[in-house]
Structure formats: C-alpha cells, structure tokens
N, C-alpha and C positions, 0 to 999 in steps of 0.2 A: 411173909411175902414169898411167892413162888420164885425160886432161884433161876429157873429157866426163863421166866418172863423178864426178870431183872437183867439177865445176861443178854437176851434179845434186844431189850431197850438200849442197853449200853452199846451193843454192836451197831445199832441203827444210829445212835447219837455220834458214834465215831465216824460213820459214813457221812453224816451231816457235817461234822467238823472238817473232815477231809475235803468235802466239796466246797465248804466255805473258804478253806485255805487256798484251794485251787482258784476259786473266784477272785481272791485278793491278788494272787500272782497274775492272773489274766488281766485284771483291772490295771495293775501297775504297768503292764506291757501294752496297754491301750487296746486290748481285745474286748471291747465293751459287750458285744452280743454274747460272746462265749462266757464272759464273767456273769452276765445276767442268767444265763442258762445254768451255770454251776450254783449260783445263789438260789435259784428256784429249786434245784434238787436238794440243796442243803435244807431248805424249809420242808420239802416233801419228806425227807428222811427223818427230820426232827419230829414232824407230826406223827409219822409211823411209830417212832419211839414212844411218844406219849400214848398213842392208841394201843400199844402192846399191853399196857396195864389194864385196859378194858377188854383184852383178849379179842381185839378186832384187828383185821388187816385186809388190805387190798393192794395188789400189785399195780392196779390201774389208778391213775390220777383221779379219774371221775369217781371211783369208789371212795377214795379218801375225802374228796371234796363233799360228796353226798353224806358222808358220815359225820361231818363236823357239827351240824346242828343236833344230831341224835346222840352224840357221845362226848360231850364236853366235861364229863365228870372229873377228869384229871386236870382239866385246864382251869385252874383257879387263879393262877398268877397273871400279872399283866403281860408278861412275855408270852405265855400260852395263849391268852386271848388275842394278842397281836398276831401270832403265827396263824391262828385259825381265821382271823379276819383277812389275812393275805390270801388264803386259799378259798375263801367264800366266793360263790358266784357273784358276779357284778350285776 
C-alpha cells in the first residue's frame, strides 16, 4: 500500500474524529445546530479518508456526494455503507 495515501487517509480520519469530538461537546452544551454541523463535517472527512484509497478527492461536498455511487470499492463494511447512505442525495 502506498504510504502517502495511508498517511492522507489517517490525517482525514483524525479530522473526522476531531469534528466528532467537537460535536459531542457542543451537544452537551445544547448547541444543537452547531453540533449537527460538526457531525456533518465528521462524516465528510471520514468519507474523504475512505475515498483516498481510490485516489479520489474533491474539496466540494457535491463532488464527494456525486462520487459515492461511482467509487464504493472500499466501502464494504456496514459502517462505510451507512456513511455513504448519509451523503447520498435524497
């Protein structure tokens, strides 16, 4: 496995974890809208971490959403499928 891709994926997952931790703090303080925002970004960064293995990236949310049906190779787990379902257009 390409070490640079692994490092990029780990970096993005750390961003996702940081956003999720922030979301929990905000939720506990009853800042619901801000907590939802951080949760969304946690999902966004987690999906970017998964897509790094397919050598795909987009800084735009629409690019990530559009890529989900085309690039689910790495998304074999229930969690991965759940994350992609959250970002799929309604």
